[in-house]
C-alpha positions in Angstrom: -10.8 -19.5 3.3 -10.8 -18.7 -0.4 -7.5 -19.9 -1.7 -6.2 -18.7 -5.1 -2.6 -19.5 -4.7 -3.3 -21.6 -8.4 -3.7 -18.3 -10.3 -0.8 -17.1 -11.6 1.0 -14.0 -11.2 -0.2 -12.3 -14.4 -4.1 -13.4 -14.0 -3.7 -11.6 -10.2 -2.3 -8.3 -11.4 -5.3 -8.5 -14.3 -8.0 -9.0 -11.4 -6.1 -6.2 -9.3 -6.4 -3.7 -12.4 -9.8 -4.8 -13.0 -10.8 -4.2 -9.1 -8.9 -1.1 -9.3 -10.7 0.3 -12.8 -14.4 -0.7 -11.1 -13.8 1.4 -7.9 -15.7 4.5 -7.4 -12.8 5.5 -4.9 -9.7 4.6 -6.1 -9.8 5.9 -9.5 -10.3 9.2 -8.9 -7.2 9.5 -6.4 -4.9 7.5 -8.8 -6.6 10.2 -11.7 -5.9 13.0 -8.9 -2.2 12.0 -8.3 -1.4 11.7 -11.7 -2.5 15.2 -12.8 0.2 16.3 -10.5 2.9 14.9 -12.6 5.1 13.0 -9.9 8.3 11.2 -11.3 7.9 7.8 -10.0 4.8 7.2 -7.5 2.1 4.7 -6.5 -1.2 4.5 -4.5 -0.2 1.3 -2.2 -0.5 -0.4 1.0 -3.7 -0.1 3.3 -5.7 1.2 0.4 -4.9 -1.5 -2.3 -5.2 -3.8 0.6 -8.7 -2.9 1.4 -9.9 -2.7 -2.0 -8.7 -6.6 -2.5 -10.2 -7.4 0.7 -13.8 -6.1 0.7 -14.3 -7.5 -3.0 -13.2 -10.9 -1.5 -15.3 -10.5 1.3 -18.0 -9.1 -0.8 -18.7 -6.2 0.6 -20.9 -3.4 -0.8 -20.0 -0.6 1.1 -16.1 0.1 1.4 -14.0 -0.2 4.8 -13.1 2.4 6.3 -9.5 3.8 5.3 -7.8 6.3 7.7 -5.4 7.1 4.6 -4.9 7.0 1.0 -1.1 6.5 1.1 0.6 8.0 -1.8 4.4 6.9 -2.1 7.0 8.7 -4.5 10.4 9.3 -4.7 12.3 12.0 -5.5 15.9 12.4 -4.4 16.1 16.0 -5.1 14.2 17.4 -2.5 13.8 15.4 0.6 12.6 18.1 3.0 9.3 17.4 4.7 7.7 20.4 3.0 8.0 18.9 -0.7 5.3 16.0 1.1 3.2 18.2 2.8 2.9 20.7 -0.9 2.0 17.5 -2.7 -0.3 16.6 0.5 -2.1 19.8 0.3 -2.7 19.9 -3.3 -3.8 16.4 -3.5 -6.5 17.9 -1.1 -7.6 20.8 -3.5 -8.4 18.1 -5.7 -10.3 15.6 -3.4 -10.7 17.4 -0.4 -12.6 14.8 1.2 -9.9 12.0 0.8 -8.1 11.4 3.8 -4.6 11.6 2.1 -1.0 11.0 3.4 2.0 11.3 1.3 5.6 10.0 1.6 8.7 10.6 -0.3 10.5 7.1 0.0 13.7 8.8 -0.7 13.5 10.6 2.8 12.2 7.5 4.8 15.7 7.1 6.3 15.8 10.3 8.1 12.9 9.5 10.6 12.6 6.0 10.4 14.8 5.2 13.4 13.0 7.9 15.3 9.9 6.0 14.5 10.9 2.2 14.0 13.7 2.4 16.7 16.7 1.5 14.4 18.2 2.9 11.5 17.9 2.0 7.8 19.8 2.5 4.9 18.5 5.4 2.3 16.2 3.6 -0.8 17.4 3.7 -3.8 13.9 3.1 -6.1 10.2 3.4 -5.3 9.9 -0.6 -6.5 12.9 -0.8 -3.5 10.2 1.2 -1.1 7.4 -0.8 -1.8 9.5 -3.8 -1.5 10.2 -2.9 2.3 6.6 -2.3 3.6 6.0 -4.2 6.6 3.4 -7.0 5.3 3.9 -9.0 2.0 0.1 -8.4 1.2 0.0 -5.0 1.7 3.6 -4.7 -0.5 1.4 -3.4 -3.6 1.3 -0.2 -5.5 -0.8 1.2 -8.4 0.1 4.1 -10.5 -2.2 5.0 -12.9 0.5 6.0 -16.6 -1.0 8.7 -19.4 -3.3 6.3 -21.6 -5.2 5.7 -18.3 -3.1 1.8 -18.2 -2.2 0.8 -14.8 1.2 -0.2 -13.1 0.8 -3.3 -10.8 3.9 -2.7 -8.3 3.8 -5.8 -6.0 7.6 -7.2 -5.8 6.9 -10.1 -3.4 4.1 -11.0 -5.4 0.2 -10.6 -4.9 -0.2 -14.3 -3.7 -0.6 -13.1 0.4 -3.0 -10.4 -1.0 -5.4 -12.5 -2.7 -4.9 -15.4 -0.4 -6.2 -12.9 2.6 -2.7 -13.5 4.2 -0.9 -11.0 7.1 3.0 -12.3 6.8 5.6 -10.5 8.1 8.2 -8.5 5.6 11.3 -8.8 7.7 12.9 -6.3 5.0 12.9 -3.5 7.5 10.2 -4.3 10.0 11.1 -6.1 13.5 8.8 -8.7 15.0 8.0 -6.1 17.7 6.6 -3.6 15.3 4.6 -6.7 13.4 2.8 -7.6 16.4 1.9 -3.8 17.5 0.6 -3.4 14.4 -1.4 -6.8 13.7 -3.1 -6.3 17.4 -3.8 -2.4 16.2 -5.3 -3.3 13.0 -7.2 -6.0 14.2 -7.7 -7.7 10.9 -9.5 -10.5 11.4 -12.2 -8.5 13.0 -12.9 -6.5 9.8 -12.2 -9.3 7.4 -12.9 -12.8 8.9 -11.3 -14.6 5.9 -7.4 -13.2 7.4 -5.2 -15.4 8.5 -2.4 -13.7 10.2 1.2 -14.9 10.7 3.2 -14.6 13.8 6.5 -15.7 14.9 5.6 -19.5 15.7 1.7 -19.3 14.3 -0.9 -18.3 13.4 -4.6 -16.7 14.4 
C-alpha cells in the first residue's frame, strides 16, 4: 500500500484542496452549500473519503456515494425542520445530488436512540468533526467567500491519505464501529484500504 506518512500536514492539506478544486462533483456541492449562508458548515465524512481514495486508486469514475454529508452548527434552532429546510434548498440548487444535512448542535437529541448511549451536546463544528466514527472520515471542507477551502481535520490527514480505517473512540463504540466496517466493506471498493479492528487488521 502506498504510504504518505512522511508528508507534512500542510502538504496533505494542500493536496486535499487541490483534489477538491479539480473535482467535477464536489466543487459544485461546496458552492451550493456556501450559497445558503450557513454560519458554520462543512461537507465531510464519506464525500471527502471517496474523493481522496478514488484519487489514490486512480479511479476515473467516482465511486458511488449514497449521500453528501453537510454538517453545520447552529445552536439557535435544533429542530429537525431546520435540517429538512436546508436539505430542500440544496435539492433545489442541485436536484440530482443526494444531500444529507445534520445540525451538529442537535446530535445529542437523537444519538442515544440511534447508537444506544447518550452523549453530551457538542459545542462547535470542529468538535463535531472530531467526534465522527473514524479518523479517516473525521474531515470536513468549507468553501469561503474568497473561494479558499478550509480543511477541518482535528485528527490530521494521515489515515485518510494512507487509506487506513481506524476507530475514533470519542463517541463510537466498538460494536458500532465493527458494524460500520462490515457494512461498508471498504476494501472491496478500495483494495489499498487497511481496516483496523480491536485486535487486528484485515
